[in-house]
C-alpha positions in Angstrom: -1.4 -27.4 -35.7 2.0 -25.7 -35.9 0.4 -22.3 -36.4 -1.8 -22.8 -33.4 1.2 -23.7 -31.2 3.1 -20.6 -32.4 0.1 -18.4 -31.8 -0.3 -19.9 -28.3 3.3 -19.3 -27.5 3.0 -15.7 -28.7 0.0 -15.1 -26.6 1.7 -16.6 -23.5 4.7 -14.4 -24.1 2.6 -11.3 -24.5 0.7 -12.1 -21.3 4.0 -12.7 -19.5 5.4 -9.4 -20.6 2.3 -7.6 -19.5 2.4 -9.2 -16.1 6.1 -8.4 -15.7 5.4 -4.8 -16.7 2.6 -4.6 -14.1 4.9 -6.1 -11.4 7.6 -3.5 -12.1 5.0 -0.7 -12.0 4.1 -1.8 -8.5 7.7 -1.2 -7.4 7.8 2.4 -8.4 6.0 5.1 -6.5 3.6 7.4 -8.2 3.9 11.1 -7.5 1.2 12.8 -5.5 0.0 16.3 -6.5 -0.9 19.1 -4.1 -4.4 19.3 -2.7 -3.9 23.0 -1.7 -1.4 25.7 -2.3 -1.5 29.2 -0.8 0.5 32.2 0.5 1.3 32.2 4.2 1.6 29.5 6.9 -0.8 26.6 7.3 -4.1 27.7 8.7 -4.5 26.8 12.4 -0.9 25.8 12.9 1.8 27.6 14.9 5.1 27.8 13.1 8.0 26.2 14.9 10.7 28.4 16.5 13.2 27.0 14.0 11.3 28.8 11.2 12.0 32.3 12.7 14.8 32.9 10.2 12.8 31.7 7.2 13.8 28.0 7.4 11.5 25.6 5.6 9.4 23.3 7.7 6.7 20.6 7.5 3.7 19.7 9.7 1.1 16.9 9.8 -2.5 18.1 9.2 -5.9 16.5 9.8 -4.4 13.9 12.3 -1.9 12.7 9.7 -4.3 12.4 6.7 -2.4 15.4 5.2 0.8 17.2 5.6 2.0 20.7 4.7 5.3 22.0 3.6 6.2 25.6 4.1 8.9 27.2 2.0 10.1 30.8 2.1 10.7 33.1 -0.9 9.4 35.9 -3.0 5.7 36.6 -2.7 5.4 37.2 -6.4 7.5 34.1 -7.3 6.8 31.8 -4.4 8.7 28.4 -4.1 6.1 25.7 -4.7 6.2 21.9 -4.3 4.9 20.3 -7.5 4.8 16.7 -6.3 6.0 14.2 -3.7 6.8 10.5 -4.2 7.3 7.8 -1.6 10.8 6.3 -1.4 10.2 4.4 1.8 7.5 4.1 4.5 9.3 7.0 6.3 10.8 8.9 3.4 9.4 11.2 0.7 11.0 13.0 -2.1 9.6 16.4 -3.0 9.9 18.0 -6.5 9.8 21.7 -6.8 7.7 23.5 -9.5 9.8 25.4 -12.0 10.4 29.0 -11.0 8.1 31.4 -12.9 9.8 33.8 -15.3 9.8 37.5 -14.9 10.6 39.9 -12.1 10.3 38.7 -8.5 9.9 40.9 -5.5 12.7 40.9 -2.9 10.5 40.1 0.1 10.8 36.8 2.0 7.5 35.2 3.0 6.1 31.7 3.7 4.2 29.7 1.1 2.3 26.5 2.0 1.7 23.4 -0.1 -0.6 20.7 1.3 -0.6 17.0 0.2 -2.7 14.0 1.2 -0.5 11.6 3.0 0.3 8.8 0.5 -0.7 5.3 1.4 2.2 3.3 2.8 3.6 6.3 4.6 3.8 5.9 8.4 2.6 8.6 10.6 3.7 7.0 13.9 7.4 7.6 13.4 9.4 10.5 11.9 9.1 11.0 8.1 11.9 12.7 6.1 11.0 14.8 3.1 14.0 15.4 0.8 14.0 18.6 -1.2 16.8 19.7 -3.6 18.6 21.8 -1.0 17.2 20.6 2.4 15.5 17.8 4.3 12.4 18.4 6.3 11.1 16.1 9.1 7.5 15.4 10.0 7.7 14.2 13.6 5.9 11.0 14.4 2.4 11.3 15.7 1.5 9.8 19.1 -1.5 7.6 19.6 
């Protein structure tokens, strides 16, 4: 009977550790990968006046089901967003893809990366997207 009790305790401990691990996993946010990535500005969207000097910007797409980030840089070595993660219902953190090796042209053009809006992110109020050197704002959608 002693062996059975020890085995039961070990099983209960293992199940408890598994449940604790699953609970902790729920507290961290998974990264979302891009659904599209291309040279130029988002199709069908007018760039804001603030982007005239090559400033990065973001815009909701498909009534908030997606959003696009536009970064400026070399056309042969464009800056690309590799993933985004949710840090709060109105905050995202973007991770840039590593810069490609080699020689890059000295032009300065827009490059768009599109993501599906992660669940748990509000579209009714402003959403901040933190990048390594700037923060972009997706203005809240009305209606």
